[in-house]
C-alpha angles and dihedrals in degrees: 000000000000121000123181128181122208117197129191110200095198093056095030082227131148129201129178143214119205119189144174114217093197093060096027091230131131142180128208121212124204099350120187123217095277089089098162091077092063094045092049092047091051092048091049090056094043092246132142117219106235098163142033123184144159135208098231148333098297124224102188103053140014112262121241093196096101095048095042092053090049093047095051103031090242124150112258111221114201131179117260092188126106129051128302091276092065103048122121110254092212097049091116093067111121098247095049124105118187117223135201139182110303097025122122136218117203135201104173108293093348108097128188117198112201117232120187103226107172125178105086085053130352095243097045117137131181127206123231108209123214124177097210092188090063108029143346088231118095115255103197151341126242093211102180107191094339102085124013131180102283095352147049131233117280115250096201101074096092089058102035099036107023096034096236099148123214097023103105100082093038090052092048091053090049090050091054090052092047090057088059088063087070094055093093096049124095126260088238092067110119118227117219106188128200095230143030138200113323097036118127089215089092139014104239112019118172123234096227110111097219136019137177130244090238092055093047090050090056100035108023114095094216094058093050095058110087099173111086095210092052089048092053091051093046099047093049095046120097099002112161123247106272114236115260093242093063090086090055092048092053090053096046095045092049095048094042127273114256116255104257101192095208139312112286135180109249124230116287112243129211120232089252092055093046095050091046091054092047090049091056091047129214096099131101114221106204118191109204097181121115115280096251090058090049091050091052092054138337143161110274110247094028125125118227118216107156115226105250143096096314095041096100093048097052093040088056091050098043113023118087120238088206099068135058116248132231116192130214112203145158096245145342093275093056092046093048091051090050091050090052092048093049089051089058089069098033100260090137104149100091101150102177149344139218135197134217093292090084089071091067088087100085093195091058097042124092137184132219119225112228133181127187132207087232084075094051097178094053093044092051092047090051090052092048094049096045115110090198127027111199122198110198097184125110119281090251091056090046093050091051090060139318144174111282112267095011120150114223119222114151114233094243091055096044097096090055094045101036089110089071090070130072111234091203094062125089104254128198114199126198141165130173099294110355105270102097092038091055089055089046094052091052089051091050092050089048087057094052103265108162103208121024129162127193115215100216112206090033129206091327090057095048091051092049090047090052093235096133113058094187121007114220113253 
């Protein structure tokens, strides 16, 4: 049997290919929209994709299952579990087969047994893997967002992200019962989770790519709790704020992700065309260059989210799904990567891009004021002269320690709460190290704030520099 894991660091998301060399058949589980990687991997192994499936209607990325099945002619296996609110709207397409608990999916000697494991979502299924050519005993479990390394899937997303009220406790109780399904399975069973550390689909995911059921029984907090009421309290406690775009992903994945047809470089725009489009309104100008470049010079009215590991997360929080996007980047490679990353969360309408030449128009170019704790005197003066000090970290970070007098509005919630701030006041913005605050300052400038300063180095830098004797608590 052949088993390959594909991992996207920006989504902290894992997908898998399982194949049987003897039959030349393979199945892909939980693919994202970068479908070429699965097709190429199958071709490299001499395998034909006969099946594509997914564990549930995802909230944190746009599924590539529909497109991969269409591109390869494979059968698309979709869960038919859950109530009428969590059925796939495109389940009547000719290549779709609906699956329920007890069904099997076969690729030669590689067999996937379907287990209904609700809790994270009502329709969630997991796949019990058996290599029939080697042993009748199951080898592993593709657990999706049911069981992670050191954690379990959060049951509050339907309520917090999708707005389905009254589902958190019910989901937590379902999750507790789903864990009982594993009681009869051996300790040796390998666990192949759908996410790793950094995902917002749980509160404490481990970074190890694979675990075992025996290890999780001994080390995983969820397996050690035997009282269902205590489990419900524990699993709902301390869950992170789900990104705003999760609701959009739920809707798109349920209705059917659009067929992307590949990742392509958009048309390059001249400065004249860019400024004309901005003048008419209805377009988002997204600068994906590093924050230092943006600070040196940028197009007024643009939002800066640097291309990098956190790009997808903050784009999902801050970029509108209602407007086309024009990118500003260093080069074609950077822009193409950004286009591919935006596609992972369904921000597909990237209509153009421009390079640094657009900054030649001095009237349209702006600068971002930045101070660093390395220059302690200037940083302290900036703090003293600020009329508003804005902390864009999470509430937990803020409660652990913050600059005296700081107002806390987490970066992801800033667009919705920007009306709480006065754009005429001199505003100093900080986070923990300077990354989130740089994005926040570009957002404030985009909304007409007159004087904004980014405190590079953030709260962590000020503590190291000894500039805050006693942080307010």
